[in-house]
TORFI-282616 format. One line per 3 residues: number of its first residue (from 1); their letters; for each residue x, y, z of N, C-alpha, C. Coordinates in Angstrom, 3 decimals, padded with zeros to 6 digits, m for minus. Layout:
NUM) a) X/Y/Z/X/Y/Z/X/Y/Z | ...
This chain:
1) mkq) 000.840/m001.199/000.000/000.000/000.000/000.000/000.873/001.246/000.000 | 000.581/002.165/m000.923/001.376/003.383/m001.006/001.067/004.319/000.155 | 002.117/004.984/000.661/001.910/005.898/001.775/001.576/007.293/001.259
4) dvi) 000.930/008.078/002.108/000.642/009.466/001.783/001.893/010.303/002.058 | 002.390/010.984/001.039/003.512/011.898/001.244/002.997/013.231/001.762 | 001.853/013.652/001.228/001.212/014.899/001.654/m000.257/014.623/001.948
7) rmk) m000.723/015.164/003.069/m002.146/015.075/003.404/m002.582/016.396/004.035 | m003.542/017.046/003.411/m004.054/018.332/003.894/m005.548/018.215/004.190 | m005.961/018.853/005.268/m007.367/018.837/005.640/m007.788/020.238/006.094
10) gik) m008.729/020.810/005.354/m009.279/022.114/005.742/m008.269/023.247/005.734 | m007.309/023.196/004.817/m006.262/024.226/004.792/m006.830/025.550/004.276 | m006.562/026.598/005.034/m006.968/027.951/004.653/m005.753/028.882/004.750
13) kvy) m005.723/029.890/003.908/m004.695/030.920/003.989/m005.342/032.277/003.766 | m005.239/033.131/004.799/m005.817/034.466/004.747/m004.705/035.478/004.978 | m004.620/036.465/004.088/m003.666/037.561/004.251/m004.415/038.798/004.723
16) ltn) m003.868/039.435/005.763/m004.485/040.649/006.303/m003.608/041.847/005.961 | m004.156/042.796/005.207/m003.431/044.021/004.849/m004.387/045.195/004.924 | m004.004/046.197/005.734/m004.813/047.415/005.863/m006.291/047.110/006.116
19) ele) m006.495/046.205/007.078/m007.837/045.806/007.500/m008.628/045.092/006.399 | m007.913/044.652/005.355/m008.551/043.921/004.269/m008.138/042.462/004.335 | m009.122/041.565/004.278/m008.845/040.134/004.286/m008.825/039.601/002.859
22) tha) m007.712/038.932/002.501/m007.626/038.277/001.202/m007.548/036.772/001.437 | m008.532/036.057/000.964/m008.592/034.605/001.159/m007.886/033.931/m000.014 | m006.621/033.572/000.191/m005.819/032.965/m000.879/m006.177/031.500/m001.085
25) ltn) m006.466/030.796/000.017/m006.873/029.377/m000.051/m008.055/029.163/000.874 | m009.008/028.333/000.429/m010.211/028.084/001.214/m010.511/026.590/001.255 | m010.437/026.003/002.443/m010.857/024.613/002.684/m010.245/023.629/001.686
28) inl) m008.908/023.611/001.642/m008.200/022.688/000.752/m008.072/021.325/001.423 | m008.634/020.308/000.780/m008.491/018.921/001.223/m007.775/018.163/000.107 | m006.596/017.648/000.410/m005.744/017.114/m000.648/m004.814/016.040/m000.101
31) tiq) m004.671/014.968/m000.862/m003.729/013.904/m000.535/m002.886/013.590/m001.763 | m001.578/013.485/m001.566/m000.670/013.058/m002.627/000.062/011.820/m002.142 | m000.061/010.742/m002.899/000.555/009.480/m002.508/001.937/009.315/m003.148
34) qge) 002.713/008.473/m002.526/004.036/008.149/m003.043/003.922/007.651/m004.483 | 004.756/008.219/m005.369/004.783/007.785/m006.760/003.856/008.524/m007.694 | 003.070/009.471/m007.182/002.175/010.241/m008.043/002.922/011.381/m008.747
37) fvs) 002.350/011.833/m009.848/002.780/013.054/m010.530/001.533/013.921/m010.623 | 001.455/014.917/m009.737/000.270/015.768/m009.633/000.572/017.133/m010.226 | m000.349/017.613/m011.064/m000.252/018.954/m011.611/m001.343/019.816/m010.997
40) iag) m000.947/020.973/m010.453/m001.914/021.938/m009.922/m002.056/023.050/m010.951 | m003.234/023.168/m011.510/m003.473/024.093/m012.617/m004.523/025.128/m012.229 | m004.537/026.208/m013.004/m005.522/027.254/m012.769/m004.999/028.595/m013.215
43) psg) m005.863/029.601/m013.310/m005.444/030.921/m013.779/m004.539/031.634/m012.777 | m003.874/032.679/m013.235/m003.014/033.472/m012.345/m003.839/034.015/m011.183 | m003.236/033.964/m009.987/m003.901/034.502/m008.813/m004.903/033.583/m008.159
46) cgk) m004.943/032.300/m008.585/m005.940/031.380/m008.020/m005.454/030.686/m006.753 | m004.166/030.862/m006.394/m003.651/030.267/m005.161/m002.676/029.131/m005.365 | m002.268/028.883/m006.615/m001.378/027.739/m006.903/m000.051/027.850/m006.155
49) stl) 000.619/028.987/m006.299/001.936/029.142/m005.680/001.839/029.202/m004.164 | 000.740/029.776/m003.647/000.528/029.791/m002.193/000.410/028.366/m001.664 | m000.348/027.543/m002.377/m000.511/026.146/m001.959/000.823/025.417/m001.998
52) lsi) 001.604/025.636/m003.043/002.898/024.973/m003.146/003.840/025.430/m002.034 | 003.791/026.715/m001.678/004.635/027.233/m000.599/004.291/026.588/000.735 | 002.999/026.365/000.971/002.587/025.693/002.205/003.015/024.236/002.180
55) mgl) 002.879/023.581/001.030/003.342/022.195/000.901/004.822/022.077/001.245 | 005.622/023.041/000.787/007.068/023.000/000.999/007.532/023.629/002.287 | 006.585/023.989/003.166/006.896/024.588/004.474/007.654/025.907/004.332
58) ldn) 007.395/026.607/003.230/007.924/027.958/003.075/006.937/028.984/003.614 | 005.721/028.545/003.862/004.666/029.388/004.422/003.789/028.501/005.287 | 003.057/029.117/006.200/002.176/028.369/007.091/000.723/028.705/006.796
61) ptd) m000.169/027.726/006.905/m001.590/028.013/006.704/m002.161/028.812/007.870 | m003.243/029.519/007.605/m003.951/030.228/008.667/m004.737/029.249/009.525 | m005.215/028.188/008.887/m006.004/027.182/009.604/m005.918/025.861/008.839
64) gey) m006.192/024.765/009.525/m006.198/023.454/008.892/m005.075/022.560/009.380 | m005.098/021.308/008.932/m004.109/020.308/009.327/m003.261/019.922/008.120 | m001.961/019.759/008.364/m001.059/019.391/007.272/m000.084/018.327/007.757
67) wla) m000.070/017.200/007.038/000.854/016.114/007.298/001.813/015.989/006.119 | 003.107/016.027/006.405/004.146/015.874/005.382/005.060/014.743/005.798 | 005.249/013.787/004.910/006.106/012.628/005.198/005.701/011.977/006.523
70) eqd) 004.376/011.810/006.689/003.768/011.127/007.851/003.996/011.867/009.164 | 004.280/013.166/009.093/004.433/013.955/010.305/003.466/015.131/010.277 | 002.813/015.395/011.411/001.930/016.551/011.526/002.808/017.787/011.701
73) vsk) 002.889/018.583/010.632/003.803/019.734/010.658/003.074/021.042/010.955 | 001.776/020.978/011.186/000.968/022.192/011.329/001.408/023.068/012.490 | 001.829/022.439/013.566/002.101/023.205/014.774/003.573/023.150/015.199
76) ltq) 004.433/022.748/014.305/005.858/022.681/014.625/006.490/024.071/014.604 | 007.622/024.213/015.269/008.364/025.468/015.225/009.004/025.627/013.842 | 009.452/026.834/013.554/010.091/027.085/012.262/011.342/026.232/012.090
79) qqq) 012.108/026.077/013.157/013.321/025.269/013.090/012.996/023.803/012.811 | 011.949/023.281/013.437/011.534/021.898/013.197/011.039/021.723/011.759 | 010.292/022.704/011.272/009.806/022.640/009.895/010.967/022.673/008.906
82) tsi) 011.959/023.495/009.178/013.127/023.585/008.296/013.839/022.247/008.209 | 013.979/021.574/009.350/014.641/020.279/009.388/013.895/019.253/008.540 | 012.574/019.230/008.655/011.762/018.290/007.881/011.816/018.649/006.391
85) rnk) 011.715/019.950/006.095/011.750/020.391/004.697/013.043/019.967/004.023 | 014.165/020.128/004.694/015.461/019.797/004.098/015.589/018.307/003.778 | 014.889/017.479/004.535/014.968/016.036/004.324/013.903/015.528/003.354
88) avg) 012.718/016.137/003.367/011.570/015.559/002.664/011.261/016.199/001.327 | 011.726/017.444/001.097/011.271/018.200/m000.067/012.441/018.653/m000.932 | 012.296/018.496/m002.239/013.218/019.083/m003.207/012.470/020.114/m004.021
91) fif) 013.048/021.304/m004.185/012.371/022.399/m004.886/012.967/022.621/m006.272 | 012.093/022.839/m007.252/012.494/023.255/m008.596/011.784/024.575/m008.876 | 012.569/025.631/m009.123/012.002/026.961/m009.290/012.012/027.401/m010.750
94) qsf) 011.096/028.278/m011.075/011.007/028.829/m012.427/012.299/029.536/m012.823 | 012.917/030.248/m011.864/014.104/031.055/m012.163/015.417/030.311/m011.897 | 015.339/028.995/m011.694/016.484/028.098/m011.499/017.171/028.304/m010.143
97) nli) 017.426/029.579/m009.757/018.052/029.908/m008.460/019.426/029.272/m008.271 | 020.198/029.194/m009.359/021.583/028.732/m009.246/022.469/029.887/m008.800 | 023.541/029.567/m008.086/024.467/030.597/m007.602/025.499/030.883/m008.679
100) adm) 025.572/032.137/m009.096/026.319/032.522/m010.304/027.801/032.190/m010.246 | 028.439/032.337/m009.062/029.887/032.128/m008.987/030.258/030.722/m008.539 | 029.292/029.809/m008.554/029.565/028.397/m008.269/029.364/027.595/m009.542
103) nvf) 030.230/026.597/m009.774/030.057/025.764/m010.955/028.931/024.745/m010.735 | 028.683/023.951/m011.747/027.580/022.987/m011.703/027.703/022.046/m010.507 | 028.889/021.479/m010.325/029.100/020.551/m009.214/028.801/021.238/m007.884
106) env) 029.343/022.437/m007.695/029.186/023.142/m006.419/027.732/023.522/m006.152 | 026.993/023.906/m007.200/025.587/024.244/m007.009/024.782/023.043/m006.538 | 025.045/021.885/m007.127/024.309/020.679/m006.746/024.742/020.193/m005.361
109) elp) 026.005/020.391/m005.052/026.546/019.928/m003.768/026.075/020.765/m002.586 | 025.761/022.032/m002.810/025.525/022.967/m001.709/024.513/022.481/m000.672 | 023.313/022.024/m001.057/022.375/021.571/m000.020/022.887/020.368/000.769
112) lvy) 023.750/019.567/000.156/024.321/018.417/000.869/025.350/018.869/001.893 | 026.050/019.965/001.589/026.984/020.552/002.555/026.209/021.005/003.789 | 025.091/021.715/003.550/024.270/022.200/004.664/023.686/021.056/005.485
115) sgm) 023.447/019.917/004.832/022.852/018.782/005.546/023.873/018.029/006.396 | 025.176/018.351/006.210/026.217/017.705/006.997/026.720/016.399/006.418 | 026.397/016.100/005.156/026.855/014.874/004.527/028.370/014.887/004.354
118) akn) 029.015/013.744/004.562/030.469/013.634/004.424/030.908/013.928/002.993 | 032.134/014.441/002.835/032.620/014.910/001.540/032.604/013.814/000.473 | 033.106/012.636/000.795/033.145/011.542/m000.186/031.748/011.121/m000.618
121) erk) 030.832/011.088/000.346/029.446/010.728/000.039/028.797/011.807/m000.821 | 029.108/013.084/m000.514/028.571/014.188/m001.315/029.012/014.067/m002.768 | 030.301/013.809/m002.965/030.832/013.718/m004.327/030.128/012.620/m005.114
124) qrv) 029.967/011.470/m004.493/029.310/010.345/m005.159/027.869/010.680/m005.514 | 027.161/011.321/m004.587/025.752/011.640/m004.811/025.595/012.697/m005.906 | 026.451/013.712/m005.900/026.377/014.765/m006.924/026.612/014.172/m008.310
127) lev) 027.618/013.310/m008.420/027.909/012.693/m009.713/026.741/011.823/m010.174 | 026.088/011.148/m009.242/024.946/010.297/m009.578/023.803/011.115/m010.178 | 023.437/012.215/m009.511/022.279/012.980/m009.985/022.602/013.765/m011.254
130) leq) 023.846/014.199/m011.413/024.211/014.883/m012.659/024.184/013.916/m013.838 | 024.557/012.686/m013.595/024.451/011.655/m014.628/022.975/011.396/m014.941 | 022.158/011.403/m013.912/020.733/011.131/m014.067/020.047/012.172/m014.960
133) vqm) 020.492/013.439/m014.864/019.882/014.504/m015.684/020.733/014.830/m016.912 | 021.731/013.982/m017.178/022.589/014.100/m018.365/023.348/015.435/m018.403 | 023.908/015.814/m017.236/024.683/017.054/m017.161/026.071/016.834/m016.575
136) shr) 026.519/015.582/m016.493/027.830/015.305/m015.901/028.972/015.855/m016.754 | 028.734/016.092/m018.054/029.769/016.632/m018.932/029.958/018.136/m018.751 | 029.087/018.774/m017.944/029.169/020.226/m017.723/029.561/020.543/m016.279
139) ikh) 030.211/019.627/m015.642/030.405/019.690/m014.195/031.166/020.935/m013.720 | 032.070/021.467/m014.560/032.882/022.616/m014.147/032.384/023.938/m014.728 | 031.279/023.907/m015.442/030.747/025.128/m016.048/029.986/025.972/m015.019
142) lpn) 030.048/027.282/m015.209/029.258/028.209/m014.407/027.868/028.350/m015.037 | 026.864/028.787/m014.253/025.505/028.912/m014.792/025.416/029.757/m016.064 | 026.210/030.854/m016.137/026.113/031.717/m017.319/026.750/031.101/m018.566
145) qls) 027.350/029.938/m018.403/027.910/029.212/m019.546/026.958/028.115/m020.038 | 025.759/028.083/m019.464/024.772/027.060/m019.798/023.536/027.700/m020.423 | 022.846/026.936/m021.246/021.564/027.381/m021.772/020.511/027.316/m020.660
148) ggq) 019.347/027.921/m020.905/018.273/027.858/m019.917/017.858/026.434/m019.614 | 017.766/025.614/m020.651/017.395/024.219/m020.438/018.410/023.465/m019.607 | 019.695/023.745/m019.844/020.754/023.096/m019.070/020.725/023.572/m017.619
151) qqr) 020.472/024.863/m017.405/020.375/025.369/m016.039/019.229/024.700/m015.286 | 018.113/024.473/m015.964/017.000/023.819/m015.291/017.333/022.367/m014.955 | 018.095/021.701/m015.820/018.525/020.334/m015.517/019.414/020.306/m014.268
154) vai) 020.298/021.280/m014.156/021.150/021.371/m012.963/020.291/021.627/m011.724 | 019.306/022.501/m011.874/018.410/022.798/m010.753/017.630/021.553/m010.330 | 017.231/020.743/m011.296/016.529/019.493/m010.978/017.472/018.524/m010.267
157) ara) 018.731/018.467/m010.720/019.724/017.615/m010.052/019.910/018.049/m008.606 | 019.988/019.358/m008.384/020.140/019.871/m007.014/018.947/019.469/m006.151 | 017.744/019.530/m006.721/016.551/019.154/m005.978/016.543/017.661/m005.631
160) lag) 017.139/016.847/m006.510/017.170/015.402/m006.300/018.263/014.953/m005.336 | 019.272/015.782/m005.152/020.498/015.354/m004.480/020.258/014.782/m003.087 | 019.349/015.388/m002.355/019.103/014.935/m000.981/018.122/013.785/m000.865
163) kpq) 017.757/013.160/m001.996/016.800/012.047/m002.035/015.497/012.389/m001.305 | 014.845/013.492/m001.741/013.609/013.914/m001.072/012.461/012.957/m001.347 | 011.434/013.031/m000.507/010.259/012.190/m000.715/009.339/012.761/m001.779
166) ill) 009.466/014.081/m002.036/008.642/014.698/m003.066/009.392/015.864/m003.694 | 009.239/016.025/m005.005/009.734/017.196/m005.720/008.575/018.166/m005.907 | 008.787/019.426/m005.515/007.805/020.477/m005.744/008.352/021.395/m006.823
169) ade) 007.638/021.480/m007.934/008.106/022.250/m009.088/007.165/023.427/m009.334 | 007.685/024.639/m009.195/006.892/025.852/m009.359/007.151/026.442/m010.741 | 006.219/026.215/m011.661/006.346/026.689/m013.049/007.726/026.328/m013.623
172) ptg) 008.094/025.049/m013.663/009.451/024.658/m014.051/009.810/024.995/m015.489 | 008.811/025.294/m016.326/009.081/025.646/m017.725/008.903/027.136/m017.988 | 008.612/027.905/m016.942/008.234/029.309/m017.106/009.281/030.183/m017.766
175) nld) 010.566/029.883/m017.571/011.647/030.682/m018.154/012.296/029.997/m019.350 | 011.620/029.000/m019.915/012.191/028.241/m021.016/011.361/028.426/m022.286 | 012.039/028.334/m023.445/011.288/028.330/m024.698/010.566/026.988/m024.838
178) shn) 009.723/026.873/m025.864/008.876/025.682/m025.974/009.694/024.398/m026.113 | 010.818/024.459/m026.851/011.647/023.266/m027.038/012.244/022.809/m025.711 | 012.876/023.749/m024.993/013.495/023.388/m023.720/012.449/023.084/m022.650
181) gek) 011.273/023.706/m022.778/010.181/023.375/m021.862/009.764/021.923/m022.002 | 009.649/021.459/m023.247/009.311/020.058/m023.485/010.396/019.125/m022.951 | 011.651/019.511/m023.149/012.764/018.688/m022.660/012.739/018.578/m021.137
184) ame) 012.449/019.698/m020.462/012.377/019.674/m018.995/011.238/018.774/m018.527 | 010.103/018.838/m019.227/008.973/018.001/m018.845/009.252/016.531/m019.122 | 009.945/016.251/m020.204/010.320/014.865/m020.490/011.224/014.311/m019.392
187) lla) 012.127/015.159/m018.880/013.000/014.731/m017.783/012.182/014.447/m016.526 | 011.239/015.324/m016.201/010.382/015.076/m015.033/009.581/013.793/m015.211 | 009.120/013.550/m016.438/008.381/012.309/m016.704/009.271/011.086/m016.499
190) elh) 010.531/011.180/m016.916/011.476/010.075/m016.706/011.698/009.830/m015.214 | 011.852/010.909/m014.461/012.064/010.778/m013.014/010.839/010.152/m012.353 | 009.659/010.558/m012.811/008.431/009.967/m012.273/008.359/008.474/m012.575
193) aqg) 008.751/008.104/m013.800/008.741/006.681/m014.183/009.690/005.864/m013.319 | 010.719/006.532/m012.787/011.683/005.860/m011.910/011.213/005.830/m010.458 | 010.044/006.418/m010.185/009.474/006.344/m008.849/009.416/007.638/m008.076
196) tti) 009.882/008.745/m008.671/009.893/010.028/m007.976/008.475/010.583/m007.864 | 008.124/011.081/m006.680/006.844/011.742/m006.456/007.000/013.223/m006.794 | 006.095/013.735/m007.623/006.224/015.106/m008.116/004.900/015.840/m007.967
199) cmv) 004.975/017.080/m007.509/003.826/017.978/m007.521/004.267/019.245/m008.240 | 003.589/019.576/m009.323/003.991/020.683/m010.181/002.869/021.717/m010.273 | 003.252/022.988/m010.213/002.333/024.082/m010.498/002.607/024.577/m011.905
202) thd) 001.562/024.712/m012.717/001.748/025.228/m014.068/000.503/025.981/m014.513 | 000.714/026.983/m015.360/m000.419/027.670/m015.979/m000.553/027.250/m017.443 | 000.338/026.360/m017.890/000.373/025.932/m019.282/m000.291/024.571/m019.424
205) dry) m001.461/024.560/m020.032/m002.240/023.318/m020.146/m001.516/022.219/m020.918 | m000.554/022.602/m021.761/000.162/021.587/m022.551/000.870/020.575/m021.660 | 001.320/021.025/m020.510/002.155/020.180/m019.665/001.365/019.348/m018.664
208) nsy) 000.056/019.587/m018.587/m000.761/018.771/m017.689/m000.804/017.312/m018.128 | m000.564/017.078/m019.419/m000.640/015.706/m019.944/000.441/014.803/m019.351 | 001.500/015.387/m018.803/002.567/014.588/m018.213/002.179/014.054/m016.825
211) atr) 001.182/014.659/m016.199/000.801/014.298/m014.833/m000.150/013.113/m014.823 | m000.177/012.392/m013.710/m001.132/011.306/m013.534/m002.441/011.809/m012.922 | m002.387/013.026/m012.334/m003.603/013.629/m011.759/m003.499/015.138/m011.889
214) iin) m004.606/015.761/m012.256/m004.658/017.215/m012.407/m005.651/017.783/m011.408 | m005.185/018.759/m010.626/m006.027/019.438/m009.651/m006.220/020.873/m010.129 | m007.461/021.259/m010.371/m007.760/022.608/m010.840/m008.192/023.497/m009.680
217) lfd) m007.488/024.621/m009.543/m007.834/025.615/m008.527/m008.527/026.795/m009.187 | m009.464/027.401/m008.441/m010.085/028.640/m008.877/m010.474/029.428/m007.640 | m009.988/030.661/m007.545/m010.260/031.525/m006.394/m009.961/030.827/m005.073
220) gsi) m008.827/030.100/m005.033/m008.365/029.511/m003.785/m009.018/028.209/m003.378 | m009.864/027.655/m004.245/m010.550/026.401/m003.923/m010.293/025.367/m005.010 | m010.303/024.106/m004.614/m010.228/023.018/m005.594/m011.601/022.862/m006.222
223) vee) m011.668/023.040/m007.541/m012.956/022.960/m008.229/m013.091/021.680/m009.045 | m011.961/021.006/m009.303/m012.027/019.781/m010.100/m010.745/018.977/m009.910 | m010.882/017.663/m009.914/m009.730/016.762/m009.926/m009.942/015.727/m011.015
226) kak) m008.888/015.508/m011.807/m008.974/014.527/m012.889/m007.762/013.612/m012.833 | m008.006/012.323/m012.923/m006.920/011.342/m012.958/m006.977/010.613/m014.291 | m005.810/010.260/m014.828/m005.778/009.459/m016.041/m006.374/008.092/m015.756
229) lad) m007.155/007.582/m016.704/m007.824/006.299/m016.492/m006.849/005.193/m016.136 | m005.661/005.201/m016.763/m004.670/004.143/m016.528/m004.121/004.190/m015.120 | m004.283/005.346/m014.436/m003.710/005.500/m013.100/m004.742/005.340/m011.999
232) ia) m005.986/005.111/m012.382/m007.018/004.906/m011.380/m007.054/003.434/m010.976 | m006.760/003.170/m009.726/m006.725/001.787/m009.256/m007.978/001.471/m008.441
């Protein structure tokens, strides 16, 4: 039986500014199981990125229960949440977020340094994930010596390095042309086929076809969920 990597119940997010309440998320009930590829879709401003930020413990809900990697993280301290996030979640950002003066190897290695992994183990793991995303031949290149598609591959390798339980991808094709966008999605599909759990936010309907389940948000609420027939058990 597959375990739940993410489980949300009654999640709400309200922003208060100048006595004005903005309801970014309303009564989100959501479960993501190990091995799924979930796409969160919807128009701009519907709450997609807010939901992903809460999933990745970059933000806290105003109300509701949230379980990540079988732990109730709703009421943990920031330090406890950071510890869980570093172990359970890998992030892929639209803007890649690579460090300009670090080469490919160093960018992928950095989160492993922070985690306290031994040097020899770090080297082996970095080489493994760079091979996995077909970027081991660019190991000494700086980010500005790479194409956008290559930078995103490095960013995906960095997200994979710590062997997270789930990859959270926030508009992973947003800064790529259509060709490199397709290549990035093909790589995510390959990783999913190998067993990686992925949750992706996208506004581009073309890429929803790569997911096994599509969750549509509108005005902060889930309005529809669709699963591919082949993935319904």
